[in-house]
Residue, then its C-alpha position, 0 to 999 in steps of 0.5 A: x501488534x499486527x494482530x490487534x490491527x487486523x482485528x480492528x483495534x485502533x492502535x498507535x505508538x507514542x513515546x514507546x507506549x502502545x496506545x489503544x483508543x476507542x475502548x468502550x466502558x460504563x461510567x458512574x452514571x451508567x453512560x457509555x464512554x470511550x477511553x484509551x488503554x496505554x502500556x509500555x512497549x518492550x522492543x529489542x531490535x524493532x521486535x516486540x517482546x512479551x510484556x513484563x508488567x501485568x498493569x496498564x494505564x487508562x485514560x478516562x473516567x473510572x470504569x464501572x459495571x452495568x449498574x454504575x458500580x466501580x470495578x474494584x477488582x482491577x483498581x490499582x490506584x489513580x495514577x496521572x502519568x504523562x506519556x507523550x501528549x497523553x495524561x493517564x487517569x488510572x492504573x489497573x491490575x489484572x493478572x492472567x491465570x494461571x501464569x500471572x504473565x501475559x503471553x504478548x501484547x495482544x493477549x494483554x490488550x484483549x483481556x483488559x478490553x474485555x474487562x472494560x467493554x463487557x458492562x458497556x455491551x450489556x447496556x448496548x450489545x452493538x459497542x465493541x473495543x475493536x470497531x475497525x473503520x477508518x484509522x488515520x495516521x498519527x501526525x508524527x507518523x513517517x509512513x507515506x500513507x495518510x491512514x494506517x495500512x491495515x491490509x498488511x497486518x490482516x494478511x500477516x505480511x507486514x514484514x514482506x510488505x516492508x521489502x517494498x520500502x524504496x525511495x523512488x519509483x518512476x512510471x513513464x507513460x500513464x496510458x491504459x497500462x501505466x495508470x494501472x501500474x500506478x494503482x498498484x504501486x501507490x498501495x505499496x510503501x514506496x516513498x515517491x512515485x514519479x509520473x511522466x506523461x504530457x497527454x491530456x486525460x480525455x473521455x476515451x481514457x476514462x474507459x481504460x483507467x481505474x475508477x470512474x471519472x466524472x463529467x466535471x473532471x473530464x471537462x477540466x482538461x487536466x493532464x493525465x498525471x495531474x488527474x491521477x495524482x489528484x486521485x492517489x494523493x487522497x490515500x498517500x504522500x509522494x505522488x509527483x506529477x511531471x506533465x512532460x515526456x521523458x527525453x534528452x532534456x530531462x532523462x537525468x531526473x531518472x538517474x536516482x530511480x530505484x525502478x522504472x516502469x516503461x509504458x509507452x509505445x514510442x520506439x525512438x523515445x523508448x530507445x533513448x530511455x533504455x540506453x540511459x537507464x542502462x548507463x545509470x544502472x537502473x532496473x526497469x520493466x517494459x510493458x507492451x501489447x500487440x492486438x489484432x482484430x479477426x472475425x469480430x474478436x480481439x486477439x493478441x499478446x501481452x508482454x513484459x520485458x525486464x532489464x537489470x544490471x545483471x541481465x541486459x543483453x536480451x533487451x539490446x538485440x531489439x528482438x524483445x522490445x521494438x524501438x522502431x517508429x512504425x510497428x505496423x498495424x496495431x489495434x492497441x494504438x487505435x484506443x480500443x477499450x481493453x481495460x482488462x488487458x491494460x490491467x493484466x499487463x500492469x499486473x505482470x509488470x508489477x509482479x515482476x517488480x515485486x519479485x525483484x525486491x523479494x516480495x514474491x518467490x522468484x525461482x526462475x528469475x525470468x526477464x521476459x514473459x508473454x501472455x497469449x489471449x487465445x489459450x491463456x498461455x503464459x511463457x517465461x524466457x530469458x531466465x538468469 
């Protein structure tokens, strides 16, 4: 079925049946209409088995050739059958040659779709049974997304993407790096993404955040978390905005997190959060940048430091993550517009998170990585 999605077919599953919508056909008046193919699914431990029946149901008028004559070769009698909230109108029979059996559901659907849409394409070459385009999620779909994820099946990584199905991920700090972390995490099947930041989304923030804020949006004086939640709730459910900093009064809210991204530069606040996350047994990654201005150009280092229940000591010694209040002159704290570095730092953090859940290969099991701008040098340290 993932191949059907990747090829642009509009599919859904209802009452253990595969439903393929927007199939063009010709009716008796030589008009192009759109119907639905419906076939029983065979599943075993959530794995789709090859179809054991060569017939298929159809919702719509009886299909005809380009001259408006019924396609008798596939007629299997009118059959009105209730399937979920659908009622079928016809049943067709077309045995594939020479075996008489379909290899899989892709083979079956593509065969019937070609039989029905061929006459329609004779009248209008622009119509096709796999139009692609927007495919909304079904009302009873328990996915976090408001429309179907067609990217994973297109890349044939549906099973790999499923490894990221977690209950709760938290992003602390929605500045330049944090908002890019949100952009990447929001496109994964994490059930809830919690955002913590008490700052207002101001004009300078727009120059190092994903997308483009309008003047009206900037004038609204929204908090960062409210502005960003408003963007990503167009795509998915489960974006939870907390217009507050994480501190002693609310740190317990992170106890049940599956993972935390720390994207703040307040050392003392970070120290409290790190100590509590270790106590809670929660894995996290801390992202940071140290930039300098020299001879009219920027240089510096991007860093991600990961802490998991199996490896904490490298974080506790204070050498990897500074927990002091004053870290000295730091161009990043002056809000220099470096959206590309923010995005790269976020990418480093998100890739490490995905490695921990088995999405990416992780042979070194590094827990500290740095990228130096001059020389494009990447280093990995603190490996398990």
